[in-house]
C-alpha positions, 0 to 999 in steps of 0.5 A: 500500500502506498503511503497516504502522506506521500506528496507524490502518491498516485491518484485517480479521479472517479467520474459521476458516470463511473459511480452510476455504472458501478452502483448498478453493477453492485445492485445487480450482484446483490439481487443475484445473490438473493440477499434482500436487505431491509435497511441500508446503512451508509458510512458517513461521509463517503458512503452517502451517495453510493448508499442512496444510489443503491437504495434507488436501484434496489427499491429500498427506502429505509436509509440510515448512517453511521459516521466513522472517519479515518482520513481527512482532506488530501488523504491525510490519515488520522491515527485510527478510525473513530466512530463519531455517531452511534449506529442506528438502534432500530436494526435489531433483527433486520437484514442490513446492507452496510455501504461505503465508497471503497475498502482500503485499510479496512479499519473503517469497515471493521469498526462499522461492522463492530458497531452495527453487530452490537445492535443485533441485526439478523445479518449484515452484508458490506457493499462498496464501489471499489475494493482495493485488493490490499484491504484485509476486509473483503466486501460481500459486493463491490463494483470494481477491484483495484489491484495497484493501490492509488488514492481514489478521488470521488466526485463528491470530495474533489474540492476537499481532496484537491485543497488538501493536496495543494495546501502541502505543495512547496512552493504553493502554486501561484496560479490555477494553471500551475496548480493543475500542472503540479497535480498532474505531475505529482499525482497523475490526475488531470484536474479541470481548471474550473474546479481548481480555480474554485479550490484556490478561491475557497483556500484564499477565503479560509485564509482571509482574516 
């Protein structure tokens, strides 16, 4: 696994169309397996969008969340996964589908599973869009397997992640064009200029007195 603190770690921009396609693939796998979840629990925040898409594809309405964090902006990893909100208490005796964007270190999924199982559900299955092969936790369902580790930048976290990457660049880029160039040079991604302009504007706003 690559070091998340590596200023030159390889990244991949995930598009909305890829997210939709992978969600449908995961939903198809769930139907084919015969698993019929009663409730979906999203791991906040990365699992929000995939969970909602799976609810729609599977015709499910009951959606809850549990907030667990292991990374901050720009792939900055905190010491250990932490649970910031309790699991939904009303899953006792139900079939639960636990959803996140990807399986990486496995710490987030493992903690979420431990928290959920304390609520005594009938069964818990895990679904993610991307399963990184290095993860010690094997999801029951995933849309795509990642063999060569890289950091995945999802469309709902582009500004957050890019601002984290740009903030640690030395020297800090003077222009959006230079930031785009450095992101490509350091992380192998082609960030849209308009997006980077928005990121830099947000960063300047935060730094203003």
